[in-house]
C-alpha positions as CSV (number, residue, x, y, z in Angstrom):
1,M,40.9,-26.1,-23.1
2,A,42.2,-27.4,-20.2
3,D,41.6,-31.4,-19.5
4,L,39.7,-31.4,-16.2
5,K,40.6,-34.8,-15.6
6,K,44.3,-33.6,-14.8
7,V,43.1,-31.0,-12.5
8,E,43.1,-32.3,-8.5
9,L,39.9,-32.1,-6.9
10,L,40.8,-31.6,-3.1
11,A,38.1,-32.2,-0.6
12,P,37.8,-31.4,3.3
13,A,37.3,-33.6,6.6
14,G,36.7,-33.4,9.6
15,D,37.1,-37.0,11.0
16,L,38.3,-40.1,9.6
17,E,34.4,-41.2,8.2
18,G,35.0,-37.8,6.1
19,I,38.2,-38.9,4.9
20,R,37.2,-42.2,4.0
21,T,33.9,-40.7,2.4
22,A,36.0,-38.1,0.4
23,V,38.5,-41.0,-0.9
24,K,35.5,-43.5,-1.8
25,Y,33.5,-40.7,-4.1
26,G,36.7,-39.7,-5.7
27,A,38.6,-36.9,-4.1
28,D,42.6,-36.8,-5.2
29,A,43.7,-35.1,-2.2
30,I,41.7,-34.4,1.1
31,Y,42.6,-31.4,3.8
32,C,42.2,-31.4,7.6
33,G,43.5,-30.2,10.8
34,G,46.3,-31.4,13.5
35,P,46.1,-30.7,16.7
36,F,48.1,-27.6,16.6
37,M,47.3,-24.5,14.6
38,Q,44.3,-25.4,12.6
39,L,41.7,-22.9,11.8
40,R,38.8,-24.5,12.8
41,A,36.8,-25.6,16.0
42,G,38.9,-28.3,18.2
43,K,36.4,-30.9,17.4
44,V,37.3,-31.2,14.0
45,A,41.2,-31.2,14.9
46,F,42.8,-34.9,14.2
47,S,45.5,-35.9,17.0
48,E,48.5,-36.8,15.4
49,E,47.5,-40.4,16.0
50,A,44.4,-40.1,13.7
51,L,46.3,-38.2,11.0
52,K,48.7,-41.2,10.7
53,E,45.4,-43.6,10.0
54,A,44.4,-41.2,7.7
55,A,47.3,-40.6,6.0
56,D,47.8,-44.7,5.4
57,H,44.3,-44.8,4.5
58,I,44.7,-42.2,1.9
59,H,48.2,-43.3,0.6
60,A,46.6,-46.9,0.4
61,H,44.5,-45.5,-2.5
62,G,46.8,-43.4,-4.2
63,K,45.7,-40.1,-2.8
64,K,47.6,-37.1,-0.9
65,L,47.0,-35.9,2.4
66,Y,47.3,-31.7,3.4
67,V,47.2,-30.8,7.0
68,T,46.1,-27.2,7.9
69,V,48.8,-25.2,10.2
70,N,46.9,-21.8,9.3
71,C,46.3,-19.9,12.2
72,F,48.0,-16.9,12.7
73,A,50.7,-17.3,14.9
74,N,51.6,-16.0,18.5
75,N,54.6,-15.6,19.6
76,D,55.2,-18.2,21.3
77,E,54.0,-20.9,18.8
78,I,56.5,-20.1,16.6
79,P,59.2,-22.2,18.0
80,L,57.0,-25.1,18.2
81,L,56.2,-25.3,14.4
82,G,59.4,-26.8,13.4
83,D,59.2,-30.0,15.5
84,Y,55.6,-30.2,14.6
85,A,56.3,-29.6,11.0
86,K,59.0,-32.9,11.5
87,R,56.3,-34.7,13.3
88,L,54.1,-34.3,10.3
89,Q,56.3,-35.1,7.9
90,E,57.4,-38.5,9.6
91,I,53.4,-39.1,9.4
92,G,53.8,-38.6,6.0
93,I,51.9,-35.4,5.7
94,D,52.2,-34.7,1.7
95,A,51.9,-31.1,2.4
96,I,50.8,-28.0,5.1
97,I,48.6,-25.2,4.4
98,V,50.1,-22.0,5.9
99,S,48.9,-18.6,6.4
100,D,51.3,-16.8,8.7
101,L,54.3,-15.2,7.4
102,G,56.7,-15.9,10.3
103,A,55.0,-19.5,10.2
104,I,56.4,-20.2,6.6
105,A,59.7,-18.9,7.6
106,E,60.1,-20.9,10.8
107,I,58.7,-24.1,8.9
108,K,61.1,-24.0,5.8
109,E,64.1,-23.3,8.2
110,K,63.6,-26.4,10.5
111,C,61.7,-28.6,8.1
112,P,63.3,-27.6,4.3
113,E,61.6,-30.7,2.9
114,M,57.9,-30.3,4.0
115,E,55.9,-28.9,0.9
116,I,53.9,-25.9,1.9
117,H,51.0,-24.4,0.4
118,V,49.9,-21.1,1.2
119,S,46.5,-20.6,2.4
120,T,43.5,-18.3,1.3
121,Q,43.9,-16.6,4.6
122,A,47.1,-15.2,3.4
123,N,45.3,-13.0,0.6
124,C,47.1,-13.7,-2.4
125,M,45.9,-11.1,-4.9
126,N,48.8,-10.6,-7.2
127,Y,51.5,-12.4,-9.1
128,K,54.1,-10.5,-7.3
129,A,52.7,-11.7,-3.8
130,A,52.8,-15.1,-5.5
131,E,56.4,-14.8,-6.4
132,V,57.5,-13.4,-3.0
133,Y,55.8,-16.9,-1.3
134,Y,57.2,-19.1,-4.1
135,N,60.8,-17.4,-3.1
136,M,60.1,-18.6,0.6
137,G,59.8,-22.0,-0.5
138,A,56.0,-22.6,-1.4
139,S,55.0,-24.8,-3.8
140,R,51.3,-23.8,-4.2
141,V,49.2,-20.5,-3.5
142,V,45.5,-21.1,-2.4
143,L,44.3,-17.6,-4.0
144,A,42.4,-15.2,-2.7
145,R,38.5,-15.5,-3.2
146,E,38.0,-12.1,-4.3
147,L,40.0,-12.9,-7.5
148,S,38.0,-12.9,-10.8
149,I,38.9,-15.8,-13.5
150,E,40.4,-12.8,-15.6
151,K,42.5,-11.7,-12.6
152,I,43.8,-15.4,-12.0
153,A,44.8,-15.7,-15.4
154,H,46.6,-12.5,-15.3
155,L,48.4,-13.7,-12.3
156,R,49.0,-17.1,-13.5
157,A,50.8,-15.4,-16.7
158,K,53.6,-13.9,-14.4
159,A,54.2,-16.0,-11.5
160,P,56.5,-18.5,-11.6
161,K,56.0,-21.2,-13.8
162,D,56.0,-24.0,-11.3
163,L,54.2,-22.4,-8.5
164,Q,51.0,-24.2,-8.5
165,L,47.8,-22.6,-8.0
166,E,44.6,-23.5,-6.0
167,A,41.0,-22.2,-5.8
168,F,37.6,-22.4,-4.1
169,V,34.8,-24.0,-6.2
170,H,32.2,-24.7,-3.6
171,G,30.9,-24.2,-0.1
172,S,30.7,-21.2,2.5
173,M,31.8,-17.8,1.8
174,C,33.1,-15.5,4.2
175,M,32.0,-12.1,3.7
176,S,35.3,-10.8,5.5
177,Y,38.0,-10.3,3.3
178,S,39.6,-14.0,2.8
179,G,38.0,-15.2,5.8
180,R,40.0,-12.8,7.9
181,C,37.2,-11.4,10.3
182,L,36.9,-9.9,13.7
183,L,33.2,-10.3,14.0
184,S,33.2,-13.2,16.0
185,A,35.9,-12.0,18.5
186,Y,34.0,-8.7,18.6
187,L,30.6,-10.0,19.5
188,A,31.4,-13.8,21.2
189,G,35.3,-13.1,22.4
190,K,36.2,-16.2,20.0
191,S,38.8,-15.0,17.1
192,G,37.7,-16.9,13.5
193,N,41.2,-16.0,13.3
194,R,42.5,-18.6,15.9
195,G,39.8,-21.2,15.0
196,E,37.2,-20.4,17.2
197,C,34.7,-18.5,14.8
198,K,31.4,-18.6,16.2
199,Q,30.0,-17.8,12.5
200,S,28.5,-14.5,13.7
201,C,28.0,-13.6,10.3
202,R,25.2,-16.2,10.1
203,W,23.2,-14.6,12.8
204,N,19.9,-12.5,11.9
205,Y,20.1,-8.9,12.9
206,Y,17.6,-6.0,12.7
207,L,18.4,-2.1,12.4
208,M,17.3,0.5,15.4
209,E,17.6,4.0,14.8
210,E,19.3,5.8,17.7
211,K,16.7,8.1,18.8
212,R,14.1,4.8,18.7
213,P,15.4,2.5,21.0
214,G,13.5,-0.8,21.0
215,E,12.2,-0.1,17.6
216,Y,13.7,-2.8,15.1
217,F,13.4,-2.6,11.6
218,Q,14.5,-5.3,9.3
219,L,16.9,-4.8,6.9
220,I,15.2,-7.8,4.6
221,E,11.7,-7.8,4.5
222,D,11.7,-11.5,5.9
223,E,10.1,-13.0,8.7
224,K,13.7,-14.8,9.5
225,G,15.2,-11.5,10.2
226,S,18.0,-9.9,7.9
227,G,21.0,-11.4,6.4
228,I,23.3,-8.8,5.6
229,L,26.4,-10.5,6.8
230,S,25.6,-13.6,5.9
231,S,26.9,-14.6,2.0
232,K,25.5,-17.1,-0.6
233,D,26.8,-20.5,-0.9
234,L,29.7,-20.9,-3.6
235,C,29.1,-23.2,-6.6
236,A,31.6,-23.0,-9.7
237,I,30.3,-26.3,-10.9
238,D,29.3,-24.4,-14.4
239,F,32.6,-23.0,-15.0
240,L,35.0,-25.2,-14.1
241,D,36.6,-24.8,-17.3
242,E,37.3,-21.5,-17.1
243,L,39.1,-22.0,-14.0
244,A,41.2,-24.6,-15.4
245,D,41.9,-22.3,-18.4
246,A,43.1,-19.5,-16.3
247,G,45.3,-22.0,-15.0
248,V,44.0,-23.4,-11.6
249,V,45.5,-26.8,-10.9
250,S,43.6,-27.6,-7.9
251,F,39.9,-27.3,-7.5
252,K,39.3,-27.2,-3.6
253,I,35.6,-27.9,-1.8
254,E,34.7,-25.8,1.5
255,G,33.7,-27.7,4.5
256,R,35.9,-29.6,7.2
257,M,32.7,-29.0,9.5
258,R,30.2,-30.6,7.1
259,T,28.7,-34.1,7.4
260,P,30.1,-36.8,5.3
261,Y,26.9,-37.0,3.5
262,S,27.9,-33.2,2.6
263,I,31.3,-34.1,1.5
264,G,30.0,-37.0,-0.1
265,T,28.0,-35.3,-2.1
266,A,29.8,-32.6,-2.9
267,V,32.9,-35.0,-3.8
268,N,30.6,-36.8,-6.1
269,A,29.1,-34.3,-7.9
270,Y,32.2,-32.4,-8.9
271,R,34.4,-35.8,-9.8
272,M,31.6,-36.6,-12.2
273,R,31.6,-33.2,-13.9
274,M,35.5,-33.3,-14.0
275,D,35.4,-37.0,-15.7
276,G,32.5,-36.0,-17.8
277,S,30.0,-38.9,-16.6
278,A,27.2,-37.4,-16.1
279,P,25.0,-34.7,-17.8
280,L,25.5,-31.2,-16.3
281,Q,21.8,-30.7,-15.1
282,Q,21.9,-34.2,-13.1
283,I,25.0,-33.1,-11.3
284,R,23.7,-29.5,-10.2
285,R,20.7,-31.6,-8.9
286,E,22.9,-33.7,-6.9
287,L,24.5,-30.6,-5.6
288,D,20.8,-29.1,-4.5
289,T,20.4,-32.5,-2.7
290,S,22.8,-31.2,0.3
291,S,21.8,-28.6,2.7
292,H,23.1,-25.3,1.4
293,R,22.3,-21.3,1.0
294,P,21.6,-20.1,-2.5
295,F,24.2,-20.4,-4.8
296,C,26.3,-17.7,-6.3
297,S,29.5,-17.7,-8.4
298,G,31.4,-15.8,-5.9
299,F,33.7,-13.1,-7.4
300,Y,34.9,-15.1,-10.3
301,Y,33.4,-12.9,-12.9
302,G,34.1,-9.8,-11.1
303,D,30.6,-9.1,-9.8
304,P,30.4,-8.4,-6.2
305,N,26.8,-8.2,-6.0
306,A,27.1,-12.1,-7.1
307,V,27.8,-12.7,-3.2
308,Q,24.7,-10.5,-2.1
309,P,23.4,-11.7,1.4
310,D,21.1,-14.5,1.3
311,T,17.3,-14.3,2.2
312,G,17.7,-16.6,5.3
313,D,16.0,-19.1,2.8
314,Y,18.7,-21.9,3.8
315,I,17.8,-25.1,1.4
316,R,17.1,-28.5,3.3
317,D,15.3,-30.7,0.4
318,W,16.8,-33.9,1.3
319,L,17.4,-35.9,4.1
320,Y,20.4,-38.0,4.9
321,I,19.3,-41.6,6.1
322,G,22.2,-43.2,6.5
323,N,24.9,-45.5,4.9
324,A,25.4,-49.3,3.4
325,A,27.0,-50.7,6.3
326,G,28.2,-53.8,4.2
327,P,27.3,-55.2,0.8
328,V,24.1,-56.5,-0.7
329,E,23.1,-60.1,-0.1
330,N,20.1,-61.8,-1.1
331,G,18.3,-58.9,-1.8
332,R,19.1,-56.8,1.4
333,V,21.6,-54.7,2.7
334,R,22.6,-53.5,6.5
335,V,22.1,-49.6,7.1
336,L,23.8,-47.5,9.6
337,T,20.9,-44.8,10.2
338,R,21.3,-41.3,10.7
339,N,17.6,-39.6,10.1
340,H,14.4,-41.5,10.0
341,F,12.7,-43.2,7.2
342,Q,9.6,-45.6,6.9
343,V,8.4,-48.6,4.7
344,G,6.9,-46.9,1.2
345,D,9.8,-44.4,1.1
346,V,11.1,-44.1,-2.0
347,V,15.0,-43.1,-1.2
348,E,17.8,-42.8,-3.3
349,Y,21.3,-44.5,-3.4
350,V,24.2,-42.7,-4.0
351,T,27.5,-44.8,-5.7
352,P,30.7,-43.1,-6.7
353,G,30.5,-42.2,-10.1
354,H,26.6,-42.2,-10.4
355,P,23.5,-39.8,-9.6
356,G,21.2,-40.9,-7.3
357,R,19.1,-43.7,-8.2
358,P,15.7,-44.5,-6.7
359,F,14.0,-47.6,-5.2
360,T,11.5,-48.0,-2.8
361,V,11.7,-49.2,0.9
362,T,9.6,-52.5,1.4
363,S,10.8,-53.8,4.3
364,I,12.8,-52.7,7.3
365,Q,14.1,-55.4,9.9
366,A,15.7,-54.9,13.3
367,E,19.2,-56.3,13.9
368,D,17.2,-59.6,15.4
369,G,15.1,-59.7,12.4
370,T,12.2,-58.0,13.8
371,P,9.8,-56.3,11.1
372,M,9.6,-52.7,11.4
373,D,7.5,-50.0,10.1
374,R,9.9,-47.3,10.5
375,S,13.4,-46.5,11.4
376,K,13.6,-43.6,13.9
377,T,16.5,-44.3,16.1
378,P,19.8,-42.7,14.8
379,M,23.0,-44.7,14.5
380,Q,20.9,-48.0,14.9
381,L,21.9,-51.0,12.5
382,V,18.5,-52.2,10.2
383,T,18.3,-54.1,7.4
384,I,16.5,-53.2,4.0
385,N,15.5,-54.3,0.7
386,A,18.0,-52.7,-2.0
387,P,19.0,-53.0,-5.2
388,D,21.7,-55.8,-6.3
389,D,24.0,-53.1,-7.6
390,L,24.2,-50.9,-4.2
391,Q,27.4,-50.7,-2.6
392,E,29.3,-50.9,0.9
393,G,29.3,-47.4,2.1
394,D,26.7,-46.0,-0.1
395,I,25.0,-42.9,0.7
396,L,21.2,-43.4,1.5
397,R,18.8,-40.0,1.6
398,R,15.0,-39.1,0.6
399,P,13.1,-36.3,0.2
400,N,12.8,-34.1,3.2
401,D,8.8,-33.8,3.4
């Protein structure tokens, strides 16, 4: 059986707060988007200056930073890729994630020292494709999401031995083939293959018969509409050992547009699972404290029904109320708030390597020391009573009543 402690835990980040959160909770590497050809909305694109700050922070903690350059390139973008890759190399980026064949070729020609990871959008489904990417200079392939564990093992057995295999283990899944979707472009004029996806698959749809205009029929009996295109979320926490045994050396968490709370919760849970530091039942509960669609095993067991659309029952059982903005002093801690809470609430604090632990809020004070019954203003600094082992930066949450 593979040693999960030797597998890389790869986390997403959409800003510097996400970077710091992923590092704090135990990610071995972080991936994010830069200012050019990153396959997500512009609001999660790092400037080159921010990438330098991120790289310095990550490397100071002995971790790695990968940058996505995974849009499908237009003709006028190809000549820009070589210089961009060189600038990323000067910043200290450890690898770039690329999907376009022309982009891979251009980057390796102009910046041969840059490490290339082939994006899941490249749809690598077989060992021969993996070999082609390897011969082009790629050191890693992020496997197509449609592969089963059995097929991954077969690919691993026949692919070049020093080619690394990475696979998604947690987060949203696209109903289109490895994320190569035209729905957003068709309905909203924004292409998901250019980083502009409007999440059209998450919209609610109804069926209308051609000769009955204006009569709408629900495809799934639910008051919120139908979810025929909206996949359940992936969760592989129960079978990480099988993925590692099949040859996966990097477990990837989805979510560059997710909040630091979501990132921290997921990274902490998978870190505990990989280190064996908490019972599996407690780890599953941790994953349920972050908002998500119903979980499934994806295509890993070869069952396409596992990814059937969800019913619209988005799970939001817990509320992120803030982070500890400093250490505990004299039984109190400063909190940078995100959502409301009040005196009497039982909240949990999440320290790296531990499941959430509860305590009761008995006192809230404004910055000037004025007592408060409740905190209801986001991004406000307040002080509350706190356990002595609560650490700076720890996540605080409460049940979403």
